[in-house]
All heavy atoms as a GROMACS GRO file, in nm:
protein
  504
    1MET      N    1  20.959   1.939   0.988
    1MET     CA    2  20.889   1.830   0.933
    1MET      C    3  20.754   1.879   0.874
    1MET      O    4  20.695   1.963   0.941
    1MET     CB    5  20.868   1.724   1.039
    1MET     CG    6  20.794   1.613   0.990
    1MET     SD    7  20.810   1.477   1.119
    1MET     CE    8  20.653   1.409   1.107
    2THR      N    9  20.720   1.830   0.750
    2THR     CA   10  20.601   1.887   0.695
    2THR      C   11  20.489   1.776   0.691
    2THR      O   12  20.517   1.650   0.666
    2THR     CB   13  20.626   1.914   0.543
    2THR    OG1   14  20.730   2.009   0.537
    2THR    CG2   15  20.501   1.967   0.473
    3CYS      N   16  20.377   1.820   0.741
    3CYS     CA   17  20.263   1.725   0.745
    3CYS      C   18  20.166   1.752   0.636
    3CYS      O   19  20.133   1.861   0.612
    3CYS     CB   20  20.195   1.735   0.887
    3CYS     SG   21  20.291   1.679   1.021
    4LEU      N   22  20.132   1.645   0.558
    4LEU     CA   23  20.032   1.650   0.459
    4LEU      C   24  19.898   1.589   0.497
    4LEU      O   25  19.902   1.474   0.554
    4LEU     CB   26  20.094   1.584   0.330
    4LEU     CG   27  20.214   1.649   0.259
    4LEU    CD1   28  20.247   1.566   0.147
    4LEU    CD2   29  20.173   1.798   0.224
    5THR      N   30  19.799   1.646   0.467
    5THR     CA   31  19.665   1.587   0.504
    5THR      C   32  19.636   1.490   0.390
    5THR      O   33  19.685   1.497   0.282
    5THR     CB   34  19.562   1.690   0.523
    5THR    OG1   35  19.544   1.766   0.401
    5THR    CG2   36  19.596   1.791   0.634
    6GLN      N   37  19.545   1.407   0.430
    6GLN     CA   38  19.490   1.319   0.324
    6GLN      C   39  19.423   1.390   0.210
    6GLN      O   40  19.429   1.342   0.087
    6GLN     CB   41  19.393   1.206   0.388
    6GLN     CG   42  19.465   1.110   0.465
    6GLN     CD   43  19.362   1.001   0.518
    6GLN    OE1   44  19.254   1.022   0.520
    6GLN    NE2   45  19.421   0.880   0.563
    7ASP      N   46  19.354   1.488   0.234
    7ASP     CA   47  19.285   1.567   0.138
    7ASP      C   48  19.386   1.633   0.043
    7ASP      O   49  19.363   1.634  -0.081
    7ASP     CB   50  19.202   1.680   0.200
    7ASP     CG   51  19.086   1.625   0.272
    7ASP    OD1   52  19.034   1.516   0.241
    7ASP    OD2   53  19.034   1.703   0.362
    8ALA      N   54  19.493   1.678   0.088
    8ALA     CA   55  19.602   1.736   0.003
    8ALA      C   56  19.666   1.630  -0.090
    8ALA      O   57  19.690   1.651  -0.201
    8ALA     CB   58  19.708   1.808   0.088
    9VAL      N   59  19.692   1.513  -0.034
    9VAL     CA   60  19.748   1.402  -0.119
    9VAL      C   61  19.651   1.358  -0.217
    9VAL      O   62  19.682   1.337  -0.335
    9VAL     CB   63  19.786   1.285  -0.021
    9VAL    CG1   64  19.828   1.168  -0.099
    9VAL    CG2   65  19.898   1.337   0.072
   10ILE      N   66  19.526   1.347  -0.184
   10ILE     CA   67  19.415   1.295  -0.282
   10ILE      C   68  19.401   1.410  -0.387
   10ILE      O   69  19.388   1.366  -0.510
   10ILE     CB   70  19.288   1.259  -0.205
   10ILE    CG1   71  19.311   1.145  -0.119
   10ILE    CG2   72  19.168   1.250  -0.301
   10ILE    CD1   73  19.182   1.108  -0.035
   11SER      N   74  19.396   1.532  -0.354
   11SER     CA   75  19.378   1.631  -0.458
   11SER      C   76  19.509   1.637  -0.545
   11SER      O   77  19.487   1.666  -0.669
   11SER     CB   78  19.359   1.769  -0.396
   11SER     OG   79  19.472   1.809  -0.324
   12GLY      N   80  19.620   1.619  -0.493
   12GLY     CA   81  19.745   1.618  -0.578
   12GLY      C   82  19.739   1.499  -0.676
   12GLY      O   83  19.778   1.511  -0.793
   13LEU      N   84  19.708   1.381  -0.626
   13LEU     CA   85  19.691   1.261  -0.705
   13LEU      C   86  19.584   1.276  -0.814
   13LEU      O   87  19.594   1.229  -0.926
   13LEU     CB   88  19.674   1.134  -0.624
   13LEU     CG   89  19.792   1.088  -0.545
   13LEU    CD1   90  19.749   0.977  -0.456
   13LEU    CD2   91  19.910   1.061  -0.626
   14GLY      N   92  19.478   1.350  -0.775
   14GLY     CA   93  19.364   1.369  -0.871
   14GLY      C   94  19.413   1.458  -0.988
   14GLY      O   95  19.379   1.440  -1.101
   15ALA      N   96  19.490   1.559  -0.955
   15ALA     CA   97  19.547   1.648  -1.055
   15ALA      C   98  19.641   1.574  -1.148
   15ALA      O   99  19.637   1.588  -1.270
   15ALA     CB  100  19.617   1.772  -0.993
   16ILE      N  101  19.728   1.488  -1.087
   16ILE     CA  102  19.814   1.412  -1.173
   16ILE      C  103  19.729   1.314  -1.262
   16ILE      O  104  19.764   1.296  -1.388
   16ILE     CB  105  19.912   1.327  -1.085
   16ILE    CG1  106  20.016   1.430  -1.012
   16ILE    CG2  107  19.994   1.230  -1.171
   16ILE    CD1  108  20.099   1.375  -0.917
   17LEU      N  109  19.639   1.248  -1.216
   17LEU     CA  110  19.558   1.154  -1.285
   17LEU      C  111  19.477   1.228  -1.401
   17LEU      O  112  19.468   1.174  -1.512
   17LEU     CB  113  19.455   1.085  -1.197
   17LEU     CG  114  19.378   0.975  -1.257
   17LEU    CD1  115  19.458   0.857  -1.305
   17LEU    CD2  116  19.276   0.926  -1.152
   18HIS      N  117  19.434   1.349  -1.373
   18HIS     CA  118  19.361   1.422  -1.472
   18HIS      C  119  19.458   1.465  -1.582
   18HIS      O  120  19.418   1.451  -1.710
   18HIS     CB  121  19.297   1.551  -1.411
   18HIS     CG  122  19.225   1.635  -1.502
   18HIS    ND1  123  19.097   1.596  -1.556
   18HIS    CD2  124  19.249   1.754  -1.562
   18HIS    CE1  125  19.059   1.684  -1.640
   18HIS    NE2  126  19.151   1.791  -1.644
   19ALA      N  127  19.582   1.502  -1.547
   19ALA     CA  128  19.679   1.538  -1.655
   19ALA      C  129  19.715   1.406  -1.744
   19ALA      O  130  19.730   1.421  -1.862
   19ALA     CB  131  19.803   1.587  -1.595
   20LEU      N  132  19.735   1.293  -1.676
   20LEU     CA  133  19.764   1.183  -1.742
   20LEU      C  134  19.644   1.127  -1.845
   20LEU      O  135  19.668   1.087  -1.956
   20LEU     CB  136  19.797   1.057  -1.652
   20LEU     CG  137  19.931   1.062  -1.582
   20LEU    CD1  138  19.948   0.954  -1.479
   20LEU    CD2  139  20.043   1.066  -1.678
   21THR      N  140  19.522   1.154  -1.787
   21THR     CA  141  19.407   1.125  -1.871
   21THR      C  142  19.398   1.208  -2.001
   21THR      O  143  19.372   1.161  -2.107
   21THR     CB  144  19.281   1.135  -1.787
   21THR    OG1  145  19.285   1.055  -1.675
   21THR    CG2  146  19.156   1.102  -1.872
   22LEU      N  147  19.430   1.344  -1.989
   22LEU     CA  148  19.430   1.429  -2.095
   22LEU      C  149  19.544   1.391  -2.199
   22LEU      O  150  19.525   1.394  -2.318
   22LEU     CB  151  19.443   1.574  -2.057
   22LEU     CG  152  19.322   1.635  -1.982
   22LEU    CD1  153  19.362   1.781  -1.933
   22LEU    CD2  154  19.207   1.643  -2.077
   23ALA      N  155  19.662   1.355  -2.142
   23ALA     CA  156  19.765   1.320  -2.234
   23ALA      C  157  19.736   1.189  -2.308
   23ALA      O  158  19.761   1.190  -2.434
   23ALA     CB  159  19.899   1.299  -2.151
   24LEU      N  160  19.678   1.100  -2.242
   24LEU     CA  161  19.641   0.975  -2.308
   24LEU      C  162  19.526   0.996  -2.416
   24LEU      O  163  19.533   0.942  -2.521
   24LEU     CB  164  19.581   0.872  -2.207
   24LEU     CG  165  19.545   0.735  -2.253
   24LEU    CD1  166  19.676   0.669  -2.313
   24LEU    CD2  167  19.486   0.647  -2.152
   25ALA      N  168  19.424   1.082  -2.382
   25ALA     CA  169  19.334   1.120  -2.487
   25ALA      C  170  19.391   1.188  -2.606
   25ALA      O  171  19.345   1.170  -2.711
   25ALA     CB  172  19.226   1.205  -2.415
   26ALA      N  173  19.487   1.270  -2.588
   26ALA     CA  174  19.552   1.339  -2.694
   26ALA      C  175  19.628   1.243  -2.782
   26ALA      O  176  19.619   1.249  -2.901
   26ALA     CB  177  19.648   1.446  -2.649
   27ILE      N  178  19.704   1.150  -2.724
   27ILE     CA  179  19.774   1.042  -2.797
   27ILE      C  180  19.679   0.960  -2.872
   27ILE      O  181  19.696   0.928  -2.997
   27ILE     CB  182  19.863   0.969  -2.702
   27ILE    CG1  183  19.979   1.056  -2.650
   27ILE    CG2  184  19.911   0.836  -2.775
   27ILE    CD1  185  20.053   0.980  -2.537
   28ALA      N  186  19.562   0.924  -2.814
   28ALA     CA  187  19.461   0.846  -2.883
   28ALA      C  188  19.398   0.921  -2.999
   28ALA      O  189  19.381   0.855  -3.107
   28ALA     CB  190  19.358   0.795  -2.784
   29ALA      N  191  19.375   1.039  -2.980
   29ALA     CA  192  19.322   1.119  -3.094
   29ALA      C  193  19.412   1.137  -3.215
   29ALA      O  194  19.378   1.123  -3.323
   29ALA     CB  195  19.286   1.265  -3.049
   30VAL      N  196  19.534   1.148  -3.185
   30VAL     CA  197  19.644   1.166  -3.290
   30VAL      C  198  19.659   1.026  -3.360
   30VAL      O  199  19.660   1.021  -3.485
   30VAL     CB  200  19.777   1.209  -3.235
   30VAL    CG1  201  19.887   1.192  -3.340
   30VAL    CG2  202  19.768   1.352  -3.190
   31SER      N  203  19.663   0.916  -3.283
   31SER     CA  204  19.677   0.784  -3.347
   31SER      C  205  19.554   0.743  -3.431
   31SER      O  206  19.572   0.689  -3.545
   31SER     CB  207  19.698   0.680  -3.244
   31SER     OG  208  19.601   0.667  -3.154
   32LEU      N  209  19.437   0.785  -3.388
   32LEU     CA  210  19.312   0.762  -3.459
   32LEU      C  211  19.314   0.839  -3.591
   32LEU      O  212  19.272   0.797  -3.697
   32LEU     CB  213  19.198   0.783  -3.387
   32LEU     CG  214  19.154   0.672  -3.286
   32LEU    CD1  215  19.035   0.727  -3.196
   32LEU    CD2  216  19.119   0.550  -3.352
   33SER      N  217  19.360   0.960  -3.587
   33SER     CA  218  19.365   1.046  -3.707
   33SER      C  219  19.462   0.984  -3.805
   33SER      O  220  19.437   0.983  -3.927
   33SER     CB  221  19.408   1.190  -3.671
   33SER     OG  222  19.310   1.246  -3.585
   34VAL      N  223  19.584   0.949  -3.758
   34VAL     CA  224  19.684   0.897  -3.851
   34VAL      C  225  19.628   0.761  -3.908
   34VAL      O  226  19.654   0.740  -4.030
   34VAL     CB  227  19.810   0.870  -3.777
   34VAL    CG1  228  19.911   0.788  -3.858
   34VAL    CG2  229  19.878   1.001  -3.734
   35ALA      N  230  19.562   0.677  -3.835
   35ALA     CA  231  19.510   0.557  -3.886
   35ALA      C  232  19.402   0.579  -3.995
   35ALA      O  233  19.396   0.516  -4.099
   35ALA     CB  234  19.447   0.464  -3.774
   36GLY      N  235  19.315   0.683  -3.970
   36GLY     CA  236  19.217   0.717  -4.059
   36GLY      C  237  19.272   0.766  -4.191
   36GLY      O  238  19.221   0.730  -4.297
   37ILE      N  239  19.378   0.854  -4.183
   37ILE     CA  240  19.441   0.898  -4.311
   37ILE      C  241  19.508   0.782  -4.384
   37ILE      O  242  19.499   0.780  -4.505
   37ILE     CB  243  19.550   1.013  -4.273
   37ILE    CG1  244  19.467   1.137  -4.224
   37ILE    CG2  245  19.628   1.039  -4.387
   37ILE    CD1  246  19.563   1.243  -4.164
   38GLY      N  247  19.569   0.695  -4.314
   38GLY     CA  248  19.623   0.575  -4.374
   38GLY      C  249  19.509   0.486  -4.450
   38GLY      O  250  19.544   0.439  -4.561
   39ILE      N  251  19.404   0.465  -4.386
   39ILE     CA  252  19.303   0.385  -4.449
   39ILE      C  253  19.246   0.459  -4.562
   39ILE      O  254  19.222   0.390  -4.673
   39ILE     CB  255  19.194   0.355  -4.342
   39ILE    CG1  256  19.248   0.261  -4.230
   39ILE    CG2  257  19.067   0.300  -4.412
   39ILE    CD1  258  19.148   0.236  -4.120
   40MET      N  259  19.224   0.595  -4.561
   40MET     CA  260  19.177   0.665  -4.667
   40MET      C  261  19.274   0.660  -4.791
   40MET      O  262  19.234   0.643  -4.903
   40MET     CB  263  19.149   0.808  -4.628
   40MET     CG  264  19.030   0.828  -4.554
   40MET     SD  265  18.981   0.997  -4.531
   40MET     CE  266  19.125   1.072  -4.474
   41ASN      N  267  19.402   0.658  -4.751
   41ASN     CA  268  19.510   0.646  -4.861
   41ASN      C  269  19.507   0.520  -4.933
   41ASN      O  270  19.509   0.509  -5.052
   41ASN     CB  271  19.646   0.678  -4.804
   41ASN     CG  272  19.754   0.697  -4.914
   41ASN    OD1  273  19.722   0.724  -5.020
   41ASN    ND2  274  19.879   0.664  -4.872
   42VAL      N  275  19.502   0.410  -4.852
   42VAL     CA  276  19.483   0.270  -4.910
   42VAL      C  277  19.358   0.259  -5.006
   42VAL      O  278  19.372   0.201  -5.111
   42VAL     CB  279  19.494   0.174  -4.803
   42VAL    CG1  280  19.449   0.034  -4.852
   42VAL    CG2  281  19.620   0.162  -4.741
   43MET      N  282  19.249   0.315  -4.955
   43MET     CA  283  19.121   0.301  -5.034
   43MET      C  284  19.136   0.378  -5.162
   43MET      O  285  19.088   0.334  -5.265
   43MET     CB  286  19.013   0.355  -4.951
   43MET     CG  287  18.972   0.259  -4.829
   43MET     SD  288  18.937   0.092  -4.873
   43MET     CE  289  18.773   0.121  -4.947
   44LEU      N  290  19.195   0.496  -5.147
   44LEU     CA  291  19.214   0.573  -5.277
   44LEU      C  292  19.299   0.509  -5.379
   44LEU      O  293  19.262   0.505  -5.494
   44LEU     CB  294  19.278   0.717  -5.240
   44LEU     CG  295  19.310   0.809  -5.358
   44LEU    CD1  296  19.176   0.854  -5.416
   44LEU    CD2  297  19.388   0.931  -5.309
   45VAL      N  298  19.408   0.447  -5.333
   45VAL     CA  299  19.493   0.383  -5.426
   45VAL      C  300  19.419   0.256  -5.485
   45VAL      O  301  19.430   0.233  -5.612
   45VAL     CB  302  19.628   0.332  -5.352
   45VAL    CG1  303  19.707   0.236  -5.446
   45VAL    CG2  304  19.709   0.463  -5.321
   46SER      N  305  19.348   0.185  -5.404
   46SER     CA  306  19.282   0.067  -5.455
   46SER      C  307  19.166   0.098  -5.545
   46SER      O  308  19.156   0.035  -5.656
   46SER     CB  309  19.228  -0.019  -5.344
   46SER     OG  310  19.133   0.049  -5.273
   47VAL      N  311  19.099   0.211  -5.526
   47VAL     CA  312  18.994   0.248  -5.617
   47VAL      C  313  19.055   0.307  -5.748
   47VAL      O  314  18.996   0.279  -5.855
   47VAL     CB  315  18.902   0.358  -5.552
   47VAL    CG1  316  18.824   0.428  -5.659
   47VAL    CG2  317  18.823   0.289  -5.443
   48SER      N  318  19.165   0.376  -5.743
   48SER     CA  319  19.234   0.422  -5.861
   48SER      C  320  19.276   0.308  -5.950
   48SER      O  321  19.264   0.318  -6.071
   48SER     CB  322  19.351   0.516  -5.822
   48SER     OG  323  19.311   0.626  -5.752
   49GLU      N  324  19.344   0.212  -5.892
   49GLU     CA  325  19.386   0.097  -5.966
   49GLU      C  326  19.269   0.022  -6.024
   49GLU      O  327  19.270  -0.026  -6.140
   49GLU     CB  328  19.461   0.004  -5.882
   49GLU     CG  329  19.597   0.064  -5.841
   49GLU     CD  330  19.679  -0.030  -5.754
   49GLU    OE1  331  19.628  -0.132  -5.714
   49GLU    OE2  332  19.800   0.011  -5.727
   50ARG      N  333  19.162   0.007  -5.946
   50ARG     CA  334  19.043  -0.068  -5.997
   50ARG      C  335  18.968   0.004  -6.103
   50ARG      O  336  18.920  -0.062  -6.194
   50ARG     CB  337  18.952  -0.098  -5.879
   50ARG     CG  338  18.827  -0.179  -5.906
   50ARG     CD  339  18.873  -0.325  -5.933
   50ARG     NE  340  18.750  -0.397  -5.965
   50ARG     CZ  341  18.754  -0.506  -6.043
   50ARG    NH1  342  18.862  -0.549  -6.089
   50ARG    NH2  343  18.641  -0.567  -6.077
   51THR      N  344  18.970   0.134  -6.106
   51THR     CA  345  18.909   0.211  -6.211
   51THR      C  346  18.979   0.187  -6.342
   51THR      O  347  18.904   0.174  -6.451
   51THR     CB  348  18.922   0.366  -6.177
   51THR    OG1  349  18.858   0.390  -6.054
   51THR    CG2  350  18.850   0.448  -6.278
   52ARG      N  351  19.099   0.173  -6.352
   52ARG     CA  352  19.174   0.146  -6.465
   52ARG      C  353  19.137   0.001  -6.521
   52ARG      O  354  19.104  -0.018  -6.636
   52ARG     CB  355  19.325   0.136  -6.447
   52ARG     CG  356  19.398   0.222  -6.552
   52ARG     CD  357  19.550   0.232  -6.507
   52ARG     NE  358  19.560   0.305  -6.383
   52ARG     CZ  359  19.664   0.294  -6.296
   52ARG    NH1  360  19.763   0.215  -6.333
   52ARG    NH2  361  19.663   0.358  -6.186
   53GLU      N  362  19.122  -0.092  -6.423
   53GLU     CA  363  19.082  -0.230  -6.467
   53GLU      C  364  18.939  -0.234  -6.513
   53GLU      O  365  18.917  -0.303  -6.617
   53GLU     CB  366  19.100  -0.327  -6.345
   53GLU     CG  367  19.243  -0.351  -6.294
   53GLU     CD  368  19.248  -0.432  -6.169
   53GLU    OE1  369  19.136  -0.479  -6.127
   53GLU    OE2  370  19.353  -0.434  -6.105
   54VAL      N  371  18.856  -0.158  -6.456
   54VAL     CA  372  18.712  -0.163  -6.505
   54VAL      C  373  18.705  -0.099  -6.641
   54VAL      O  374  18.631  -0.147  -6.729
   54VAL     CB  375  18.630  -0.095  -6.406
   54VAL    CG1  376  18.485  -0.058  -6.462
   54VAL    CG2  377  18.605  -0.172  -6.276
   55GLY      N  378  18.791   0.001  -6.668
   55GLY     CA  379  18.790   0.063  -6.799
   55GLY      C  380  18.840  -0.027  -6.901
   55GLY      O  381  18.784  -0.038  -7.012
   56LEU      N  382  18.936  -0.105  -6.871
   56LEU     CA  383  18.987  -0.207  -6.970
   56LEU      C  384  18.885  -0.320  -6.988
   56LEU      O  385  18.864  -0.362  -7.103
   56LEU     CB  386  19.121  -0.270  -6.915
   56LEU     CG  387  19.243  -0.182  -6.927
   56LEU    CD1  388  19.354  -0.254  -6.853
   56LEU    CD2  389  19.275  -0.158  -7.066
   57LEU      N  390  18.826  -0.359  -6.889
   57LEU     CA  391  18.716  -0.463  -6.908
   57LEU      C  392  18.603  -0.414  -6.994
   57LEU      O  393  18.549  -0.489  -7.083
   57LEU     CB  394  18.658  -0.505  -6.767
   57LEU     CG  395  18.747  -0.605  -6.686
   57LEU    CD1  396  18.688  -0.631  -6.548
   57LEU    CD2  397  18.763  -0.734  -6.761
   58LYS      N  398  18.563  -0.288  -6.971
   58LYS     CA  399  18.456  -0.234  -7.056
   58LYS      C  400  18.499  -0.215  -7.198
   58LYS      O  401  18.417  -0.226  -7.290
   58LYS     CB  402  18.408  -0.103  -7.003
   58LYS     CG  403  18.310  -0.117  -6.879
   58LYS     CD  404  18.253   0.013  -6.840
   58LYS     CE  405  18.144  -0.002  -6.751
   58LYS     NZ  406  18.068   0.113  -6.720
   59ALA      N  407  18.623  -0.180  -7.217
   59ALA     CA  408  18.675  -0.166  -7.353
   59ALA      C  409  18.686  -0.294  -7.431
   59ALA      O  410  18.655  -0.300  -7.554
   59ALA     CB  411  18.807  -0.100  -7.347
   60TRP      N  412  18.726  -0.400  -7.360
   60TRP     CA  413  18.744  -0.530  -7.429
   60TRP      C  414  18.623  -0.612  -7.436
   60TRP      O  415  18.617  -0.700  -7.524
   60TRP     CB  416  18.852  -0.612  -7.362
   60TRP     CG  417  18.990  -0.551  -7.378
   60TRP    CD1  418  19.035  -0.461  -7.465
   60TRP    CD2  419  19.106  -0.579  -7.306
   60TRP    NE1  420  19.160  -0.433  -7.462
   60TRP    CE2  421  19.218  -0.505  -7.354
   60TRP    CE3  422  19.138  -0.669  -7.194
   60TRP    CZ2  423  19.344  -0.517  -7.300
   60TRP    CZ3  424  19.265  -0.681  -7.150
   60TRP    CH2  425  19.371  -0.601  -7.200
   61ALA      N  426  18.528  -0.596  -7.349
   61ALA     CA  427  18.409  -0.683  -7.340
   61ALA      C  428  18.316  -0.645  -7.459
   61ALA      O  429  18.307  -0.530  -7.497
   61ALA     CB  430  18.338  -0.664  -7.211
   62PRO      N  431  18.239  -0.743  -7.507
   62PRO     CA  432  18.142  -0.716  -7.611
   62PRO      C  433  18.037  -0.626  -7.568
   62PRO      O  434  17.977  -0.541  -7.638
   62PRO     CB  435  18.094  -0.855  -7.665
   62PRO     CG  436  18.158  -0.951  -7.567
   62PRO     CD  437  18.252  -0.886  -7.478
   63GLY      N  438  17.986  -0.646  -7.445
   63GLY     CA  439  17.885  -0.568  -7.386
   63GLY      C  440  17.923  -0.512  -7.256
   63GLY      O  441  17.993  -0.583  -7.178
   64GLY      N  442  17.885  -0.390  -7.224
   64GLY     CA  443  17.927  -0.331  -7.096
   64GLY      C  444  17.873  -0.402  -6.980
   64GLY      O  445  17.936  -0.426  -6.870
   65ALA      N  446  17.744  -0.447  -6.989
   65ALA     CA  447  17.681  -0.519  -6.872
   65ALA      C  448  17.742  -0.658  -6.845
   65ALA      O  449  17.741  -0.698  -6.723
   65ALA     CB  450  17.534  -0.528  -6.900
   66ARG      N  451  17.778  -0.727  -6.951
   66ARG     CA  452  17.836  -0.869  -6.932
   66ARG      C  453  17.969  -0.862  -6.867
   66ARG      O  454  18.007  -0.953  -6.800
   66ARG     CB  455  17.846  -0.928  -7.067
   66ARG     CG  456  17.709  -0.979  -7.121
   66ARG     CD  457  17.722  -1.066  -7.230
   66ARG     NE  458  17.773  -0.993  -7.350
   66ARG     CZ  459  17.735  -1.009  -7.464
   66ARG    NH1  460  17.655  -1.106  -7.500
   66ARG    NH2  461  17.781  -0.938  -7.565
   67SER      N  462  18.046  -0.750  -6.882
   67SER     CA  463  18.176  -0.748  -6.822
   67SER      C  464  18.174  -0.741  -6.669
   67SER      O  465  18.263  -0.793  -6.600
   67SER     CB  466  18.250  -0.618  -6.864
   67SER     OG  467  18.195  -0.500  -6.825
   68TRP      N  468  18.067  -0.689  -6.617
   68TRP     CA  469  18.040  -0.687  -6.474
   68TRP      C  470  18.013  -0.830  -6.421
   68TRP      O  471  18.048  -0.865  -6.313
   68TRP     CB  472  17.933  -0.594  -6.429
   68TRP     CG  473  17.978  -0.455  -6.445
   68TRP    CD1  474  17.941  -0.365  -6.541
   68TRP    CD2  475  18.066  -0.383  -6.356
   68TRP    NE1  476  18.003  -0.241  -6.525
   68TRP    CE2  477  18.084  -0.253  -6.414
   68TRP    CE3  478  18.132  -0.412  -6.239
   68TRP    CZ2  479  18.167  -0.148  -6.356
   68TRP    CZ3  480  18.220  -0.324  -6.186
   68TRP    CH2  481  18.230  -0.189  -6.242
   69ARG      N  482  17.942  -0.899  -6.499
   69ARG     CA  483  17.907  -1.043  -6.451
   69ARG      C  484  18.023  -1.135  -6.450
   69ARG      O  485  18.040  -1.231  -6.387
   69ARG     CB  486  17.789  -1.092  -6.537
   69ARG     CG  487  17.666  -1.050  -6.495
   69ARG     CD  488  17.551  -1.108  -6.570
   69ARG     NE  489  17.498  -1.017  -6.662
   69ARG     CZ  490  17.462  -1.036  -6.791
   69ARG    NH1  491  17.469  -1.158  -6.834
   69ARG    NH2  492  17.415  -0.944  -6.865
   70CYS      N  493  18.128  -1.109  -6.537
   70CYS     CA  494  18.246  -1.197  -6.549
   70CYS      C  495  18.335  -1.177  -6.430
   70CYS      O  496  18.396  -1.264  -6.383
   70CYS     CB  497  18.331  -1.158  -6.669
   70CYS     SG  498  18.240  -1.211  -6.825
   71SER      N  499  18.349  -1.058  -6.374
   71SER     CA  500  18.436  -1.026  -6.265
   71SER      C  501  18.378  -1.029  -6.128
   71SER      O  502  18.282  -1.069  -6.085
   71SER     CB  503  18.508  -0.895  -6.285
   71SER     OG  504  18.403  -0.792  -6.284
   0.00000   0.00000   0.00000
């Protein structure tokens, strides 16, 4: 029969908790990175599309400054 002291059980649980904390932190870091890349991609696409629209507004408008007030 093996007897475990409370200190041994607590240190074992502490090691397991530390490993789980590190794993959760790694998953959180990866998910935040993926979300950041996704947001940057959406912003890049929206700015690229808007640049084309602004170019058309400036080309068709009688004055460049007035085209900004219309939109």
